[in-house]
N, C-alpha and C positions, 0 to 999 in steps of 0.2 A: 593531620591528625584526626582523631574522631572527636566530635562533640556530643555531649550526652544531651538527650531529651530530660525534661523535667522528672518523668518518670523513670530515666535510667536506662531507656531502650534506645537502641540504634535501628535503622532500618536499612537492608539490603535486599536486592533482587536478584538471582542468578539463574542461571540455565545449567543443570547438572550434567548434562551431556559434554557441555562445552568447556568448562562450568562458569557462568557468567555471575557477576556481582554488580549490583549497583547500590550505592549508599545515596539514598533519596533525599534530596533536598527539601520538597515539599510534596504533598499528595495533591493531585488535582480536586478541585472543590467538587464535591459531590453534587451530583444532578438530583433535583427533587424527583425525577421521573427518568426511568429508562424506557426508550422508545423501541417499538418494533421496527424490523427494518422496512416495512412497508409504511410505516410513519416516517421513518428518516427520508425514505425517497420523495415522500409527499412535501414534507418541510423544504426539501432542498429544492425541487423543482419550482416552488412557490417562491424562492429568491429570485428568479428569472435573469439577473443581470450582476455580475461579479467583476473584480478587478484582480488580475494577474500581475504580480509585482516581479519582474526578473531584475533581482539585484544582488549580485554576489561579485566574484573575481573577474568575471567576463566583463563586468562593467567598466573595469580598469586595464584589462588585459584583453583585448579582444579575440576571439577565437571559439573554439568547442572542444571540451575534454582536454584543456590543457594540463600537463603534468607538472605542478607545483611550480608556478612562477613565483617571483619574490612577494611573500605576504605582505611586506611593507607597502606595496602599490596600493593596497585597501585602505583609503584614507577619506572617508565622507565627512568633511570638515563642519558641514553645516545639517546633519542629519535631522530631519523633522518629518516624522512619521503621522503627525497631527496632520501637516499639510496633505500628505498622502490620502489620510482618511476624509478630509474635508472635500478633496477633489472628487473621490468617490460618490460621496453624498450629493454632491452638487450634479453629478450625472445620474442620480436615483439609482446607483448600485447598493445592493445590500450586503456584499460580502467581500472578503479579499483572500487571496493565496499568494504567500511569500514563498520565494524559492531560499527555503533554509540551508539547503545544500544542492548544487548543481553537479553535472558530471566531473568536474574538476575536484571534487572533494574536499573544498573549501567550506568551513561551517561559519555562518555568521551569528552564532551563537557560541559562548566558551565551552565547547565538547571537552569532556575530559576521557573519551574513550581511547584505548590503545588501538592505533591502525594494525591491522593484520600483516602488512608488509614489514613491521618491526620500526618504521620511522616515527618521528615525533608527530603528533596529531597537528593536523594542518587546519588552523583555525584562526579567528579573529583576535585572539590574545596575542597572537604573533603579528599582526598587523600595526598600522601605525596609531589604531585607535584601539589599544590594546586592553582598555576597561570597558569598553561597548559591547552591550549586547543588542544588536538589531532586532532579533526575534522578541524580546521583551519589550523593547520600545515600539515595535509594531503591534503587538498582540494587546498592549495596554492602550494605544491610542485608536485602534479600530474598536476595542471592546467599549471604551469611553464614547466613541460617537455612534453607538447602537450598530456596529456592523459586525458579522461575523469574522473572527480572525481564523481563516484556513491556512494550514502549511503545506510546502511542498518539499519532497525529498528524493534525491535520485539514489538507487540503489548502486548502480553502475558509478563506480568512484575511481578515477585513473590515479589521483594522488595517494591513496590508502591501499590500494591493492585488491580492489573488489571488480574482477574481471568482467569484460563483456563478451560474455561467453555461455551459451545455452548447454554446453556439452559439459563444460568444467563443474564438479559440484563444489558448493561451497565448504570451505574448510571450517573447524570450530572456532577458529581465530575469525575468520569473517562474519559468521552467525553472531558471535559475541559482540562484535564491533556494530553491525548493524542493528541488532536487537537493542544495544545500549545507547544508541544514538536516538532510535526510536522512543526509547522510554525517557530519556532526557527530555525530549521535545513534548510528550504526552503528561510528563510529571511536573515541570517546571513552569508552565505558562497559563495554567487555568484551562478551562474547556476548550477543545479545538474542535469545531464541529466539522471540519472538511479535512482529510489527510491525502495529499495527491501524490502517488508514486509514478516516479519517471526510472527509465532505465529497467525495466521489468520484464514486461512481455516482448518486447523487442530486442532486449539486450541480455538478460540473463535467464529469462524462460521461469516456468512455475515448477519445473523439475529440478534445475541447478540450485535454487534456494529453497528453503523450507517455508513455503508459504502459509502453511497451516500454522505453524508456530507465531509468523508475522501477524496474520490476520488474529490469531486467538489472543496474542499480546496485546494488540490495539484495543480489541474489544472488551477485554478483560480491564485493562487502564482506563478507557473511556468508552462506556456501551454506547454512548450515543454520537460517535465519531463516524461520519460516513466515508469510506473508502473509495476513491477514485484512482485508477491507474491508466497512463497512456497506452492505449494499444489499438486506437483508431477501429475499433469495432462497431458494427451497426447493432449488436446485442450485448449486454452484459457477459463478461468472462471472468468470474472469480473476483468481481468488484461490485460496488453498490450501485453504480450508474455507468450508462455508456460513456465513453470519453471519446470524442473526435477532435483531432488537430488538425486544423487546415493546412494544406500542402499543395493546394491547386486542383487536387483531385477528391479530397475526403470532405463528404458533407453528410449530415444527418440524413438519412433515407426519407422519401417521402411516406406519410400515415406513421411515422412513429410514435408507439404509445408507450415506449420505455422511458424510465427516468434517464435524462441524458444531459451532457454538456459539451458545449462545442467552444474551441479556443482559438484565437487569432491576435496578432499584435496590432496596436493602434500605428505603430511605425514599422518602418522596414525591417526592422530587426527584433528579436526577442529581448536582447540587451541594449542598454543606450549606447547612440552614437550621435555624431553632430547632426545628423538628419532630424532627431526628434527636437534639438534645439531650434533648428530653424522652421521647422514646421513642414518641410517640402514632401515629406513621406506620409504625413498623417492621414489616416482614413478621414474621409469626409463624415459628415453629421449624417447624410442621406445613407451611406454605406452602412453606418453603424446602426442607425434607426431602422431604415427600411430593408436592407438586403440582409441584416442580422437579427436584431430584435424582433421585428415585426414578423419575419419568416420562421425564426426558430422556437420562439415562446410557444405558438400554437401547437408545437410539436413536441411539448413537454420538454424542451430543450434549454436550458441555461445558455447564455452566452457570456464567456470570460473573455473580457476584453484586456490584453496585456499593456501595461503603461509603465515602461521602464524609467525608473528615477536617474538622475544624473549623476556625476562624480562627487558633486558636493553632498547628494544624499536627499535632494529635492527634485520634484517633478518639474520640468522645464514650463515656462509659461505657455508655449503654444499647446502642450499636452491639457495644461488646467483648463484654458480658455476653451479647448475642443470639447472637453468633458461637460463643461458649463453649458456650452451650446447644445450637447445632447441632451442634458436634463430638462433644458427648456422645450426639446422638440418632441420628447418620446414620455409616455406614461403607460405603464402598464396595464393589460386589458384584463381587469379582474372578472370578467363575465366567462373567461375560459373554463371548461368543466374541469371537476378534479381529475387528477392523475388516475387513470384506470388501474383496476387491481394488476399488481405485478405478479408475474410467474414467479413459483418458488425459485429460490437460488441454493447455491451451495454454500452455506454459511460457514461449513468447517471443512474445506477440501482437504485431501489427505495427499501428500507428497509421496509419489512412489520412489522406492529406493533404486529399483531396476525394472527392466522392462524386457521382454522376448517376443518373437514373433514366428510364425510358422515360416515367413519369408520376407524379404525385404529389410529396409534399415528400421528396426524397432523403436531407437530412440527418437525417430522423428514424430512419433505418435505422441509422445508427452513432452517434447522439449520446449513448448508454450512459444514458439515463433510465430506469431499470428497477428503482427501488428496492422499492415495495411490489407484493406478490404479489395483493392483494385490493383495491386504492384505484385507480380509473382516473385519477386526478387528478394522479398522478406518473408516468404513462407517456405516452411519446410513440409514436406508430406511422406507418411508412410504409404508406399505403394506395394501391394503384394504381387508375387508373381506365381504362375501356375494356377491350377483349376481351382475355382472355389469348392467349398469354404474355405478362408484363410481366416486366421486370428491373431490378435494381438493381447499378452497378459501381463498385467501390471502386478508389482510386487510391493507391499507396502513395508516390507521388514519386519513387521508383526501384526497380529491380529486387531482390528478395530471393530467396535460395536456400533449399532445404529448408523450403518451405510444405507442409504436410502435412495440416492440420486447417482445418474451417470448422464454427463453431458457429452455430446459428440460434434466436435467441430469439423464440418465437410472442407472441401475445396472451396475458396473464398472468391472464387472469379467466376466470370461469365460462363465459363466451361465447366460444366457439373460432371463430365465423364468421371466414373469410377466412384461418386458419392454412393455410399450404402443404402440399400433400399429395402433390404430385408437382413435382420441379424438375430443373434442369439446372446444371452448374457449368461456368465456362469461365475460362481463363487467357490473359493476353497481356503481351508486354514492349514492345509499343509502343503500345497502345491502338487499333489498327486491324484487326490479324489476330488473331482470338480461335480457341483450340483448345478443345474440348469435353473434360473430362475424363470418360471414360465407364466407368471401373472404380473401384471404391474399397469401403469398408467402412461401414455405418452402426453407430456404436459406441452398444452398448446394445441391440443387436436390431433388426429390420427388414433392408430391403432398400436398397442404394445407389440412389437416385433418388426413393424415396419416405418419406414421413414420415407417422406417425399425427397425428390433428387435435387431440391434446391440448395442455395448455400446458406442457410439461415442455421443457427445453433439447433440441435436436437436434443431435448430433454426427455428422459424418462425416470420415473420413480417407482419404486417397488417396497414390499415390506421390509422393515429393517433387518439386515444383515449382519452376522459377524463372519469376517472374513480378513484374512492376509493377502489373498489374491483375487484378483477380478480379471475375467476374461470377455472381450467383445470378439464374437465371430461374424464375419460377413459371409451371408449366404448368397444374396444377389446385389448386384450394383447397376448404375445407371449407364449403360452403354460399355462395351468391351467387357473384359473379363478380369480387370486389375482393380482391387478395392483401393479407395483411397482414404486417409485420415490425416486431417491437419492437426488436430489434437484430441485428447482425452482428458475429461476431468471426473474425479468420483468424490464424493464425500456424502455429507448430511446436514442436517440443521445445526445451529450453533450448540456446541456441546458434544459432538461427535468425537472429537479429538482431544479436545481439554475443557476444563471447567472454566466457564466465565461468567462471574456473578458480581453483583455491586459489592458483595462483602470485601472484596478486594481492597476498595478504596478506604473503607475501615480500618484495614490491616496495616495500609501504608500511611495513614495519617501521622504527622509529625515533621518537624522541622529537619532540614536537610543541610549538611554542610559540603559535601562534595559528593560527586559521582565518579566512580572508577570501575574498572574491570578487572578479572583476574582469570586465568585459565588453567584448568586442570586441579589446583587446590584452591580452597578459600581461604584468603587470608583476612582474618576478622579483627586485626589491629595487633599492637606491640602488647607483649605480657604485661601483665599489672601486678606489681610486688603484691602478695598476699591476698588476692583477690581472684575469685573464680567467676566464669562467665555462664550464664544460661542461654543456650542456643535453640531457638524454635523455629521449626521449619513449617511453613504454609504452603497450601496448593494456591493455584490461582483464583480460587474460589475465596481465599482468606481462611479455610479451613486448616486446622491444625494438623500437621502430618506425624510429628514427633518433637521431642523436646529433652535435651540433657544438659549436664553441666559438664564445661571443658576449663582447662587450666593452660592451654596452648593457644597460640595467635593464629595457626594454620590448622585446618581441619579439612578432611576429604568427605564430602556429602554422601558419596556412594556408600564408604566404608561405614561413615557414623550413623548413618540414618538409612542405608540401604535403597537411597533415592534413585528413581528410574529416570530415563531421559526426560526433559521437559523444563518448563519453565517455573521457578518457585520464588519464594520469598524467606528470606531469613532475617530473624530478629536476634539482636544480641543485647542483654542485659548484663550489666555489672553487678555481682552479687554484693551485698553490704558483708 
């Protein structure tokens, strides 16, 4: 049932295209200040050392991306997140990142979202600890210890029907589900300084999912949240920091000056196993301090050390003792110069609805499969055929204003054959008449219209454009006659695709009794005898879009308000 606030208002959030609704339990505590992206990156790299906490269903059912094992297996009988925080403090760590949901899809908070595959939600409420909320216990404990409480969430989700596919577009039900779970995590647990995505660049890509909606929703709900995603890049790609997951080959490159983080596990696995208890596979103090912290920190790269709790919900004594020894052996070098000015980023990326090319497999140019920088098996490349010039054209589905950036990701291996060295960029609002952008800036050096043949991300900026289509034409390439694109990204500064302002938090303030989703039509609650309700619609900036009285429990926001696609807020007030 719906519970009323003192002022008679109820809070909901929805996406009118899908249509999604959340009845919000509590608003995130408003920050005194909204930081610029550059400031967020500086704050982050100055944290230097953090704890990753893989604790989820795989703690009890070993494996990877298991499909709905018995939820009763999840049974931390002695959960003590304060013990985790104390161990992190002993090591001189400054923040944590907890796996709120891994690839299995099991949530260790009581998520109320409706899975897109039609099954019941796979959550801690079904476990042997049905009243527990690990995310709350963790965020409370780390915040009380003076540590940042970051969260991890996998988009790839076996149990609930979010596929590992860069060619299958997300359905409205998937968008509702994922954005709903993100909103639960960012409105129910106070300020979350770090949100780490997995199962995105290597699993679903930024074409299959509406990355601009995801990013805009996060930044609207929590403007000071730094977004990190697992992609193994040597430079940022649609996230706020470089992320490197060690796998025996990946390592932050020499001379790095980008805000970055590198992660590995203290034990042989990401999740707990018996070796963590015995201590037989734990990294040595020298490995943690010398090989990692002292090597990574000078490169503006945080080190995230995974420390998995056991099945009781405690960190094993061997891990606690090793962390204590690390803290005794290491102190941060505070004489490191400040993080250099970071290059401009696409803070509002635009997700294309389709792509065409003069030759080759066009989708490979936008599918977002760009995980490893040294392994060919996880890259997909657009490769042209025939004589140059050859081109790729992105269709955004509708016109966007304030488009100012195009990023080109070339081949990521030592072989740079086919990387574009001379190019032209065109824009169009109708797909028929294209206008060439003749002036701009090559961000990071070089001349607009030319690129070096190396494997680094190429960035260009130009005067703000309004366009539905953008075309990259390869005029010349490095060696051979076939142009190569690993990926393209287009967008602009924050606000290009959605309004994201702190006013949102004031609109959302108020108690919340449950979170739920609806698709197609918005259910605002059962009819109330002799009562009418005033429904107010707001954009993500917290600005009023429209308001009207209704006397029914279900309304269509497209019909009632003429709402366009996007994320909105609905507030419902029962009139006296």
